[in-house]
C-alpha atoms as an extended CHARMM CRD file, in Angstrom:
* protein
*
       155  EXT
         1         1  MET       CA            -42.2360000000       10.1260000000        2.8790000000  PROA      1               0.0000000000
         2         2  ALA       CA            -41.2090000000        7.2300000000        0.4710000000  PROA      2               0.0000000000
         3         3  LYS       CA            -37.3720000000        7.0170000000        1.9030000000  PROA      3               0.0000000000
         4         4  LYS       CA            -38.8960000000        6.3980000000        5.1010000000  PROA      4               0.0000000000
         5         5  ALA       CA            -40.9950000000        3.2530000000        4.0160000000  PROA      5               0.0000000000
         6         6  ALA       CA            -38.3760000000        1.5980000000        2.6160000000  PROA      6               0.0000000000
         7         7  TYR       CA            -36.8560000000        1.9830000000        5.6270000000  PROA      7               0.0000000000
         8         8  ALA       CA            -39.6910000000        1.0020000000        8.0590000000  PROA      8               0.0000000000
         9         9  ASP       CA            -38.7700000000       -2.9780000000        8.7310000000  PROA      9               0.0000000000
        10        10  LEU       CA            -35.6660000000       -1.9230000000       10.0580000000  PROA      10              0.0000000000
        11        11  THR       CA            -35.7820000000       -2.8320000000       14.1150000000  PROA      11              0.0000000000
        12        12  GLN       CA            -32.0500000000       -1.4010000000       14.8880000000  PROA      12              0.0000000000
        13        13  LEU       CA            -31.0170000000        1.9240000000       13.1350000000  PROA      13              0.0000000000
        14        14  GLY       CA            -32.2180000000        4.3380000000       15.9410000000  PROA      14              0.0000000000
        15        15  ALA       CA            -32.8160000000        2.3550000000       18.8610000000  PROA      15              0.0000000000
        16        16  LYS       CA            -31.4400000000        0.7720000000       21.3870000000  PROA      16              0.0000000000
        17        17  VAL       CA            -30.5310000000       -3.0230000000       21.2530000000  PROA      17              0.0000000000
        18        18  GLU       CA            -29.2770000000       -5.0830000000       23.1510000000  PROA      18              0.0000000000
        19        19  THR       CA            -26.3270000000       -7.9210000000       22.0470000000  PROA      19              0.0000000000
        20        20  ALA       CA            -27.6570000000      -11.0790000000       20.4490000000  PROA      20              0.0000000000
        21        21  ALA       CA            -26.4240000000      -14.1500000000       22.8570000000  PROA      21              0.0000000000
        22        22  SER       CA            -25.3210000000      -15.6820000000       19.8940000000  PROA      22              0.0000000000
        23        23  PRO       CA            -24.1880000000      -14.8970000000       16.3710000000  PROA      23              0.0000000000
        24        24  GLU       CA            -27.3610000000      -17.9500000000       14.8340000000  PROA      24              0.0000000000
        25        25  LEU       CA            -29.8520000000      -15.0520000000       17.2840000000  PROA      25              0.0000000000
        26        26  ALA       CA            -28.0350000000      -11.5590000000       15.8040000000  PROA      26              0.0000000000
        27        27  VAL       CA            -29.9530000000      -10.1410000000       13.2550000000  PROA      27              0.0000000000
        28        28  LEU       CA            -28.3210000000       -8.4390000000       10.3180000000  PROA      28              0.0000000000
        29        29  GLU       CA            -30.3530000000       -5.7040000000        8.3740000000  PROA      29              0.0000000000
        30        30  ARG       CA            -31.1540000000       -5.1680000000        4.6730000000  PROA      30              0.0000000000
        31        31  VAL       CA            -31.6070000000       -1.5060000000        2.9580000000  PROA      31              0.0000000000
        32        32  PRO       CA            -32.2910000000       -0.9050000000       -0.8760000000  PROA      32              0.0000000000
        33        33  ASN       CA            -29.3760000000       -0.2270000000       -2.4860000000  PROA      33              0.0000000000
        34        34  PRO       CA            -30.2430000000        3.8880000000       -4.0890000000  PROA      34              0.0000000000
        35        35  HSD       CA            -27.9220000000        2.8380000000       -7.0710000000  PROA      35              0.0000000000
        36        36  PRO       CA            -28.0490000000       -1.2680000000       -7.6780000000  PROA      36              0.0000000000
        37        37  GLY       CA            -27.4510000000       -0.0990000000      -11.5500000000  PROA      37              0.0000000000
        38        38  THR       CA            -23.9490000000        1.1160000000      -10.6000000000  PROA      38              0.0000000000
        39        39  ILE       CA            -21.2040000000       -0.9990000000      -10.0660000000  PROA      39              0.0000000000
        40        40  TYR       CA            -19.3470000000        0.3320000000       -7.2640000000  PROA      40              0.0000000000
        41        41  VAL       CA            -17.2150000000       -2.0550000000       -4.4330000000  PROA      41              0.0000000000
        42        42  ALA       CA            -18.5320000000       -1.0860000000       -0.8420000000  PROA      42              0.0000000000
        43        43  ARG       CA            -16.3890000000       -1.6580000000        2.1590000000  PROA      43              0.0000000000
        44        44  TYR       CA            -16.3370000000       -2.9330000000        6.2340000000  PROA      44              0.0000000000
        45        45  THR       CA            -13.9790000000       -2.9050000000        8.4420000000  PROA      45              0.0000000000
        46        46  ALA       CA            -13.9480000000       -3.8690000000       11.7900000000  PROA      46              0.0000000000
        47        47  PRO       CA            -10.7550000000       -4.6700000000       13.0090000000  PROA      47              0.0000000000
        48        48  GLU       CA            -11.0680000000       -5.2090000000       16.5050000000  PROA      48              0.0000000000
        49        49  PHE       CA            -12.9940000000       -7.8390000000       16.2640000000  PROA      49              0.0000000000
        50        50  THR       CA            -13.2950000000      -10.7320000000       18.8170000000  PROA      50              0.0000000000
        51        51  CYS       CA            -15.0380000000      -14.2550000000       19.6420000000  PROA      51              0.0000000000
        52        52  LEU       CA            -13.5160000000      -17.2480000000       21.6070000000  PROA      52              0.0000000000
        53        53  CYS       CA            -11.5710000000      -20.4900000000       21.1720000000  PROA      53              0.0000000000
        54        54  PRO       CA            -14.4140000000      -22.9970000000       21.1860000000  PROA      54              0.0000000000
        55        55  VAL       CA            -11.8340000000      -25.6060000000       22.9280000000  PROA      55              0.0000000000
        56        56  THR       CA             -9.9550000000      -22.9160000000       25.8580000000  PROA      56              0.0000000000
        57        57  GLY       CA            -12.1750000000      -20.5440000000       26.1010000000  PROA      57              0.0000000000
        58        58  GLN       CA             -9.5420000000      -17.7230000000       25.1760000000  PROA      58              0.0000000000
        59        59  PRO       CA            -10.4810000000      -14.4750000000       23.6260000000  PROA      59              0.0000000000
        60        60  ASP       CA             -9.2690000000      -14.5010000000       19.5050000000  PROA      60              0.0000000000
        61        61  PHE       CA             -9.0890000000      -11.2940000000       17.8530000000  PROA      61              0.0000000000
        62        62  ALA       CA             -9.0550000000       -9.9990000000       13.7120000000  PROA      62              0.0000000000
        63        63  HSD       CA             -9.2880000000       -7.5430000000       11.5760000000  PROA      63              0.0000000000
        64        64  LEU       CA            -12.0670000000       -8.1290000000        9.1030000000  PROA      64              0.0000000000
        65        65  VAL       CA            -12.5830000000       -6.4210000000        6.0610000000  PROA      65              0.0000000000
        66        66  ILE       CA            -15.6350000000       -7.2970000000        4.2880000000  PROA      66              0.0000000000
        67        67  ASP       CA            -15.5470000000       -5.4730000000       -0.0560000000  PROA      67              0.0000000000
        68        68  TYR       CA            -18.8140000000       -6.1440000000       -1.6820000000  PROA      68              0.0000000000
        69        69  VAL       CA            -20.5330000000       -5.0470000000       -5.3690000000  PROA      69              0.0000000000
        70        70  PRO       CA            -24.1910000000       -4.4270000000       -3.9680000000  PROA      70              0.0000000000
        71        71  ASP       CA            -27.0510000000       -5.3690000000       -6.4920000000  PROA      71              0.0000000000
        72        72  LYS       CA            -30.8490000000       -4.4090000000       -4.4580000000  PROA      72              0.0000000000
        73        73  TRP       CA            -29.4270000000       -4.0810000000       -1.0340000000  PROA      73              0.0000000000
        74        74  LEU       CA            -27.1440000000       -3.2130000000        1.1970000000  PROA      74              0.0000000000
        75        75  VAL       CA            -26.3300000000       -4.1970000000        4.9700000000  PROA      75              0.0000000000
        76        76  GLU       CA            -26.9130000000       -2.1440000000        7.1330000000  PROA      76              0.0000000000
        77        77  SER       CA            -23.7720000000       -1.2310000000        9.3920000000  PROA      77              0.0000000000
        78        78  LYS       CA            -25.4090000000       -0.8700000000       12.7350000000  PROA      78              0.0000000000
        79        79  SER       CA            -26.6580000000       -3.9530000000       12.7950000000  PROA      79              0.0000000000
        80        80  LEU       CA            -23.0020000000       -5.4650000000       10.9290000000  PROA      80              0.0000000000
        81        81  LYS       CA            -21.9120000000       -4.1810000000       14.3740000000  PROA      81              0.0000000000
        82        82  LEU       CA            -24.0750000000       -5.4990000000       16.3970000000  PROA      82              0.0000000000
        83        83  TYR       CA            -23.9630000000       -8.7310000000       14.5210000000  PROA      83              0.0000000000
        84        84  LEU       CA            -19.9190000000       -8.8600000000       14.4020000000  PROA      84              0.0000000000
        85        85  THR       CA            -20.5380000000       -8.0660000000       18.4720000000  PROA      85              0.0000000000
        86        86  ALA       CA            -22.7890000000      -10.9730000000       19.1810000000  PROA      86              0.0000000000
        87        87  PHE       CA            -19.1640000000      -13.4120000000       18.6360000000  PROA      87              0.0000000000
        88        88  ARG       CA            -17.6040000000      -11.3670000000       21.8560000000  PROA      88              0.0000000000
        89        89  ASN       CA            -18.7230000000      -14.6230000000       23.7370000000  PROA      89              0.0000000000
        90        90  HSD       CA            -19.3330000000      -17.2300000000       20.5680000000  PROA      90              0.0000000000
        91        91  GLY       CA            -16.8940000000      -20.5010000000       20.2080000000  PROA      91              0.0000000000
        92        92  GLY       CA            -15.6020000000      -20.5280000000       16.7750000000  PROA      92              0.0000000000
        93        93  PHE       CA            -12.3210000000      -21.6150000000       15.0070000000  PROA      93              0.0000000000
        94        94  HSD       CA            -10.8320000000      -18.2990000000       12.4290000000  PROA      94              0.0000000000
        95        95  GLU       CA            -12.3090000000      -20.8470000000        9.6400000000  PROA      95              0.0000000000
        96        96  GLY       CA            -15.0570000000      -21.1530000000       10.5590000000  PROA      96              0.0000000000
        97        97  THR       CA            -15.9320000000      -17.7210000000       12.3170000000  PROA      97              0.0000000000
        98        98  THR       CA            -15.1140000000      -16.1540000000        9.1220000000  PROA      98              0.0000000000
        99        99  ILE       CA            -16.7580000000      -18.2830000000        6.6230000000  PROA      99              0.0000000000
       100       100  ASP       CA            -20.3020000000      -17.9500000000        8.5540000000  PROA      100             0.0000000000
       101       101  ILE       CA            -20.0990000000      -14.4280000000        8.3470000000  PROA      101             0.0000000000
       102       102  ALA       CA            -19.3300000000      -14.0450000000        4.5340000000  PROA      102             0.0000000000
       103       103  LYS       CA            -22.4810000000      -16.7850000000        4.1270000000  PROA      103             0.0000000000
       104       104  LYS       CA            -24.7990000000      -15.1280000000        6.7500000000  PROA      104             0.0000000000
       105       105  PHE       CA            -23.8220000000      -11.3320000000        4.4940000000  PROA      105             0.0000000000
       106       106  ILE       CA            -24.6030000000      -12.9110000000        1.8870000000  PROA      106             0.0000000000
       107       107  ARG       CA            -27.6230000000      -14.6200000000        2.2750000000  PROA      107             0.0000000000
       108       108  VAL       CA            -28.8780000000      -11.1000000000        3.4680000000  PROA      108             0.0000000000
       109       109  ALA       CA            -27.2520000000       -8.6530000000        0.7470000000  PROA      109             0.0000000000
       110       110  LYS       CA            -27.7740000000      -11.0420000000       -2.2510000000  PROA      110             0.0000000000
       111       111  PRO       CA            -24.3750000000       -8.7510000000       -3.4950000000  PROA      111             0.0000000000
       112       112  LYS       CA            -22.2780000000       -9.4990000000       -6.8260000000  PROA      112             0.0000000000
       113       113  TRP       CA            -19.2440000000       -9.7690000000       -5.5250000000  PROA      113             0.0000000000
       114       114  LEU       CA            -17.7580000000      -10.4810000000       -1.4450000000  PROA      114             0.0000000000
       115       115  ARG       CA            -14.2090000000      -10.7540000000       -0.5870000000  PROA      115             0.0000000000
       116       116  ILE       CA            -14.1210000000      -10.8880000000        2.8220000000  PROA      116             0.0000000000
       117       117  GLY       CA            -10.2250000000      -10.7720000000        4.7290000000  PROA      117             0.0000000000
       118       118  GLY       CA             -9.6920000000      -12.2110000000        7.7840000000  PROA      118             0.0000000000
       119       119  TYR       CA             -6.6740000000      -11.7060000000        9.4070000000  PROA      119             0.0000000000
       120       120  TRP       CA             -6.4090000000      -13.1850000000       12.9180000000  PROA      120             0.0000000000
       121       121  TYR       CA             -3.6580000000      -12.5720000000       15.1230000000  PROA      121             0.0000000000
       122       122  PRO       CA             -1.4970000000      -15.0160000000       16.8240000000  PROA      122             0.0000000000
       123       123  ARG       CA             -2.4990000000      -17.9540000000       18.8200000000  PROA      123             0.0000000000
       124       124  GLY       CA              0.4550000000      -19.8040000000       19.6230000000  PROA      124             0.0000000000
       125       125  GLY       CA              2.1080000000      -17.8300000000       18.0070000000  PROA      125             0.0000000000
       126       126  ILE       CA              0.9650000000      -18.4990000000       14.3800000000  PROA      126             0.0000000000
       127       127  PRO       CA             -1.0400000000      -15.6750000000       12.7790000000  PROA      127             0.0000000000
       128       128  ILE       CA             -4.1130000000      -17.2560000000       10.9340000000  PROA      128             0.0000000000
       129       129  ASP       CA             -5.3510000000      -15.3930000000        7.7500000000  PROA      129             0.0000000000
       130       130  VAL       CA             -8.5010000000      -16.2440000000        5.7170000000  PROA      130             0.0000000000
       131       131  PHE       CA             -9.4890000000      -15.5200000000        2.7100000000  PROA      131             0.0000000000
       132       132  PHE       CA            -13.2600000000      -16.1630000000        0.9990000000  PROA      132             0.0000000000
       133       133  GLU       CA            -14.2600000000      -14.9480000000       -1.9650000000  PROA      133             0.0000000000
       134       134  HSD       CA            -18.3470000000      -14.9140000000       -3.6740000000  PROA      134             0.0000000000
       135       135  GLY       CA            -19.4500000000      -14.4740000000       -6.8340000000  PROA      135             0.0000000000
       136       136  LYS       CA            -18.0350000000      -12.6340000000      -10.3780000000  PROA      136             0.0000000000
       137       137  ARG       CA            -15.3530000000       -9.5900000000      -10.2780000000  PROA      137             0.0000000000
       138       138  PRO       CA            -16.3740000000       -7.0770000000      -11.5750000000  PROA      138             0.0000000000
       139       139  LYS       CA            -14.3840000000       -6.3910000000      -15.0890000000  PROA      139             0.0000000000
       140       140  ASP       CA            -12.4550000000       -3.4510000000      -15.7030000000  PROA      140             0.0000000000
       141       141  PHE       CA            -13.1820000000       -2.5320000000      -12.2650000000  PROA      141             0.0000000000
       142       142  VAL       CA            -10.5720000000       -1.5130000000       -9.7070000000  PROA      142             0.0000000000
       143       143  ILE       CA            -10.6390000000       -3.4920000000       -6.3690000000  PROA      143             0.0000000000
       144       144  PRO       CA             -8.3960000000       -1.8250000000       -3.7820000000  PROA      144             0.0000000000
       145       145  ASP       CA             -6.0350000000       -3.6770000000       -1.8390000000  PROA      145             0.0000000000
       146       146  GLN       CA             -7.4620000000       -4.9020000000        1.0050000000  PROA      146             0.0000000000
       147       147  ALA       CA             -4.0140000000       -2.7910000000        3.1200000000  PROA      147             0.0000000000
       148       148  VAL       CA             -3.9280000000       -4.9840000000        5.7750000000  PROA      148             0.0000000000
       149       149  PRO       CA              0.1840000000       -6.2450000000        6.0390000000  PROA      149             0.0000000000
       150       150  PRO       CA              1.2650000000       -9.4700000000        7.2520000000  PROA      150             0.0000000000
       151       151  TYR       CA              2.0120000000       -9.9890000000       11.0040000000  PROA      151             0.0000000000
       152       152  ARG       CA              5.6420000000       -9.1200000000       11.5550000000  PROA      152             0.0000000000
       153       153  GLY       CA              5.3790000000       -9.6850000000       15.7460000000  PROA      153             0.0000000000
       154       154  ARG       CA              8.2520000000       -7.2170000000       17.3580000000  PROA      154             0.0000000000
       155       155  GLY       CA             11.3500000000       -8.2270000000       14.4880000000  PROA      155             0.0000000000
């Protein structure tokens, strides 16, 4: 019963949930970290992230990789999926969108360390990669490369 009580505040897991009209309205939820004293890296990968250009309204696509060292909280993965989906009809520049995602993640989960890589597909022939890191990297700990190759086009 103690485990169920720990998840009693979750509103999306196990429920049918509509996509939020905007990222600001999307709910990002957290669950207790079952190993808060253990240093480890959790990774979320969203290879099909989409949002809109705030000027033209054209779709933008990215491969997002979020690595973090949890403290007391983990981000609940269904809520993260729904949060990221809320960007589909939202206008934002690549840099701002990547940082907005990182900042909300930090507010909710309060990780010891976080790194996000936003690998954006080309617009006007220019791919844009955005990187952000927060907190102290753990010492003597291997943090895997995000393993997203640079954009090479057709050649």
